[in-house]
C-alpha positions in Angstrom: 76.7 11.2 -19.4 73.9 13.7 -19.6 74.7 16.8 -21.3 74.1 19.9 -19.0 71.2 21.2 -21.7 69.5 17.9 -20.6 70.3 18.4 -17.1 68.4 22.2 -17.1 65.6 20.7 -19.3 65.0 17.8 -16.6 65.0 20.6 -13.7 62.2 22.8 -15.9 60.3 20.1 -16.3 60.5 19.1 -12.2 59.9 22.2 -11.5 57.1 22.9 -13.3 55.1 19.7 -12.2 55.8 20.7 -8.6 54.5 24.5 -9.5 51.4 23.5 -11.3 50.4 20.6 -8.7 50.4 23.0 -6.1 48.7 25.3 -8.2 46.1 22.4 -8.5 45.5 21.8 -5.2 45.1 25.6 -4.2 41.9 25.7 -7.2 40.5 22.6 -5.9 40.4 24.0 -2.9 38.7 26.8 -4.3 36.0 24.7 -6.1 37.1 25.1 -9.6 38.1 21.6 -9.8 36.0 18.4 -9.6 36.2 14.8 -8.9 39.1 13.2 -7.8 42.1 14.6 -8.3 45.9 12.8 -7.4 49.0 14.9 -7.2 52.2 13.8 -8.0 54.4 16.2 -5.8 57.6 14.1 -4.8 57.5 11.8 -7.7 58.3 13.9 -10.5 61.8 12.8 -11.3 60.6 9.3 -12.1 58.3 10.7 -15.2 61.0 13.3 -15.9 63.6 10.7 -16.2 62.1 7.8 -17.6 60.6 9.7 -20.2 63.5 11.6 -21.3 65.0 8.2 -22.0 62.5 7.5 -24.4 62.4 8.7 -28.2 59.3 10.9 -29.4 57.3 8.6 -31.0 57.5 5.8 -28.3 54.4 5.3 -26.3 53.6 6.2 -22.6 50.5 4.8 -20.8 49.6 6.3 -17.1 47.8 5.6 -13.9 45.5 8.0 -12.6 48.3 10.4 -10.9 49.0 11.5 -14.9 49.6 15.3 -14.6 53.4 14.9 -14.4 53.6 12.5 -17.3 51.5 14.1 -19.3 53.3 17.5 -19.5 57.1 15.7 -19.7 55.0 13.9 -23.0 54.7 17.5 -24.4 51.6 18.2 -23.7 50.1 21.5 -22.9 49.8 23.3 -19.6 47.3 25.6 -20.6 45.1 22.0 -21.8 46.2 20.0 -18.9 44.3 22.9 -16.8 41.6 23.2 -18.8 41.0 19.7 -18.5 40.6 19.8 -14.9 38.3 22.6 -14.9 36.0 20.5 -17.3 36.6 23.2 -20.0 36.2 22.6 -24.1 39.7 23.8 -24.5 41.2 20.8 -22.2 43.3 18.1 -23.5 39.5 15.8 -23.7 37.5 18.7 -24.4 36.8 19.0 -20.4 35.5 15.1 -20.6 38.5 13.4 -19.2 39.6 15.3 -16.5 42.5 14.7 -13.9 42.3 10.8 -14.2 42.3 10.4 -18.0 44.2 12.9 -19.5 45.5 11.9 -23.1 47.3 13.3 -25.8 47.8 11.0 -28.7 50.0 13.3 -30.8 52.6 13.0 -28.4 52.2 9.6 -28.0 50.8 10.1 -24.8 47.8 7.4 -24.4 46.1 8.6 -21.5 45.7 8.0 -17.9 43.7 5.4 -16.4 41.3 5.3 -13.6 41.5 1.6 -12.5 44.2 0.3 -10.4 46.5 -1.7 -12.9 44.6 -1.0 -16.1 47.7 0.5 -17.6 49.5 -2.5 -17.9 47.0 -4.6 -20.2 46.8 -1.7 -22.5 50.5 -1.3 -22.7 50.9 -5.0 -23.6 48.5 -4.1 -26.5 50.2 -1.3 -27.6 53.8 -3.6 -27.7 51.5 -6.2 -29.7 50.6 -3.5 -32.2 54.6 -2.9 -32.4 55.4 -6.3 -32.9 52.8 -6.8 -35.5 54.3 -3.6 -37.4 57.8 -4.9 -36.7 58.9 -1.2 -35.7 60.9 0.0 -33.1 58.8 1.7 -31.0 58.5 1.0 -27.2 56.1 1.3 -25.1 56.6 2.5 -21.3 53.7 1.5 -18.8 53.2 3.2 -15.1 51.4 2.2 -12.4 51.7 2.1 -9.0 52.6 -0.6 -6.3 49.4 -1.7 -5.2 48.8 -3.0 -9.4 51.3 -5.4 -8.4 49.2 -7.6 -6.9 46.0 -7.2 -9.2 45.1 -10.0 -11.9 45.9 -8.0 -15.2 50.1 -7.7 -13.8 50.5 -11.5 -14.0 48.0 -11.7 -17.2 50.5 -8.6 -18.3 53.9 -10.0 -17.9 53.3 -13.4 -18.7 51.4 -12.3 -22.1 54.6 -9.8 -22.9 57.2 -12.2 -21.9 55.7 -15.1 -24.0 55.3 -12.9 -27.0 58.7 -10.8 -26.4 57.0 -7.6 -26.5 59.0 -4.4 -26.0 57.5 -3.3 -23.4 59.4 -1.4 -20.6 56.6 -1.8 -17.0 57.6 1.2 -14.7 56.4 0.6 -10.9 55.9 3.6 -8.9 56.3 2.2 -5.6 55.6 4.8 -3.1 55.1 2.5 -0.2 51.3 3.3 -0.5 48.4 2.0 -2.0 46.1 4.9 -0.9 46.1 4.7 2.8 47.8 1.1 3.0 51.5 0.4 4.0 52.5 -1.8 1.3 54.2 -4.2 3.8 50.2 -4.7 4.8 49.1 -5.7 1.5 51.8 -7.4 -0.5 53.4 -11.1 0.8 56.3 -9.9 -1.3 57.4 -6.5 -1.2 60.7 -5.9 -3.7 59.0 -5.3 -6.8 61.5 -5.7 -8.9 62.4 -9.5 -7.9 58.7 -10.3 -8.9 60.2 -10.0 -12.5 61.9 -12.9 -11.8 58.5 -14.8 -12.0 58.2 -14.0 -15.7 61.8 -14.7 -16.6 62.6 -11.1 -17.4 65.1 -8.5 -16.1 63.7 -6.7 -12.8 65.7 -3.2 -12.3 65.8 -1.3 -8.5 66.5 2.6 -9.0 66.3 5.7 -6.9 63.2 7.2 -7.9 64.0 10.5 -5.8 67.3 10.8 -8.0 66.4 12.3 -11.5 70.0 11.7 -13.4 69.9 8.0 -11.9 66.2 7.3 -13.3 67.2 8.6 -16.4 70.8 7.1 -16.8 69.1 3.5 -16.1 66.1 4.1 -18.0 68.3 4.7 -21.2 69.8 1.4 -20.4 66.9 -0.8 -20.4 65.7 1.3 -23.3 68.5 0.3 -25.5 68.0 -3.6 -24.6 64.5 -3.1 -25.2 64.7 -1.7 -27.8 67.1 -4.1 -29.6 65.0 -7.3 -29.1 65.4 -8.1 -25.4 62.0 -8.6 -24.6 59.6 -6.9 -21.7 61.7 -5.5 -18.6 60.2 -4.5 -15.2 61.7 -1.2 -13.3 60.8 -0.4 -9.6 61.8 3.1 -9.0 61.5 3.3 -5.3 59.8 7.3 -4.6 57.7 9.0 -2.3 54.5 11.1 -2.8 54.2 14.2 -0.2 50.7 14.6 -0.3 47.7 12.3 0.1 46.4 9.7 -2.2 44.4 12.4 -3.3 43.0 15.9 -2.5 40.4 14.4 0.0 43.4 12.5 2.0 45.0 13.9 4.5 47.4 11.3 4.9 47.6 10.9 8.8 48.3 7.3 8.5 51.9 8.2 7.7 54.9 9.1 10.6 55.8 13.0 10.5 59.4 11.2 11.1 58.8 9.0 7.9 57.8 12.3 5.9 60.3 14.3 7.1 62.9 11.9 5.9 62.1 11.8 2.7 61.3 15.5 2.5 65.3 15.6 3.1 65.7 13.3 -0.5 63.2 16.3 -2.4 64.2 15.5 -6.5 63.9 19.0 -7.3 66.6 20.6 -4.9 68.9 17.7 -5.3 69.4 18.3 -8.8 69.6 22.1 -8.1 72.8 21.2 -6.0 74.2 18.7 -8.1 74.0 21.5 -11.2 75.4 24.4 -9.4 78.3 22.1 -7.9 79.2 21.0 -11.2 78.6 24.8 -12.4 76.2 23.6 -15.2 74.0 26.4 -13.7 74.0 29.4 -11.9 71.9 30.6 -8.8 70.8 33.3 -10.8 69.8 31.1 -13.8 67.5 28.7 -11.2 65.7 31.8 -10.1 65.1 33.1 -13.4 63.6 30.0 -14.6 61.4 29.9 -11.2 60.0 33.2 -12.3 59.2 31.7 -15.9 57.3 28.7 -14.7 55.0 30.9 -12.1 53.9 32.9 -14.9 53.4 30.0 -17.2 51.3 28.0 -14.2 49.2 31.5 -13.9 48.9 31.7 -17.5 47.3 28.2 -17.3 45.0 28.9 -14.5 43.7 32.5 -16.2 43.2 30.3 -19.8 41.2 27.9 -17.9 39.3 30.4 -15.7 38.4 32.1 -19.4 37.4 28.7 -21.7 33.8 27.8 -21.8 32.2 24.9 -20.4 31.4 22.6 -22.6 27.4 22.1 -23.5 25.3 19.2 -23.4 25.2 18.5 -26.9 29.2 17.5 -26.2 27.7 14.8 -24.7 27.6 12.8 -28.2 31.1 14.3 -29.7 33.7 12.4 -30.3 32.1 8.8 -29.0 33.5 7.2 -31.9 37.1 7.4 -33.8 38.7 4.7 -36.1 42.4 6.7 -35.8 44.0 9.6 -34.8 45.3 11.4 -38.3 48.5 12.8 -37.2 49.5 9.4 -35.4 51.8 7.8 -37.6 51.5 4.3 -35.5 47.7 4.3 -36.5 
């Protein structure tokens, strides 16, 4: 059973992701953000539910749609926005941008710009845990398109052979950029692909944060207990196009409307109101608090300096993160 305190926490996290992503879209349109930017609007329940099932010192590795995961893992909204603005106060000093957020102090080992790249990195982190004989889990996020990449087979095969503590989370939003999964994959039930590697596969409703949290807690217990790797397919839907340059016209309007009715944020709000976990007044108050927090992040990014050319040669190599007890 998820406590009322945790339900409110998850609602707040989803709402923060939604509002900051909406503001990012505005800033992108104003020319304050450049490069590729992929919004997470609609998929918030997956990151929130899954990451909250982990311990604070478990590892998380992500794909390029990484803003939400960064925030749930404990990343500072101001550092996120500054990174997107290319400022020195960003989480990666303005050098990473939208697709390469990282926060090692919170065990968030970054977004990755290459489809499927989170999989072998997660396996490496899992192998490190196995060598150290610690109880840390690594959770890797990726999209449905990654399950047709070579590193998918290599990663899951290696993780199974070495019985590594890795949870592979496929956020199946049914589209690889603009291509329907039914046109790109010979087998579309991703969770059943786990059978090819002798590991369990779980299908969950990625639009229901309560289900995501509960099922992920079960899987985390098994993997931490030594059961080996596992695969989770969270079926969800991104409401925007693939990136800010994609109008998303390849999707039917009826399909979009159907998924918007399953929006995870008002869904949890209704559940909490019905169970008297929270009042409408408190929900409204959280909305105002988060809007103020987002505006503060934008102001912070706007007022932060841009990196000078000398910073090109800084932080190129580092043996370890001093604050990381895994190092």
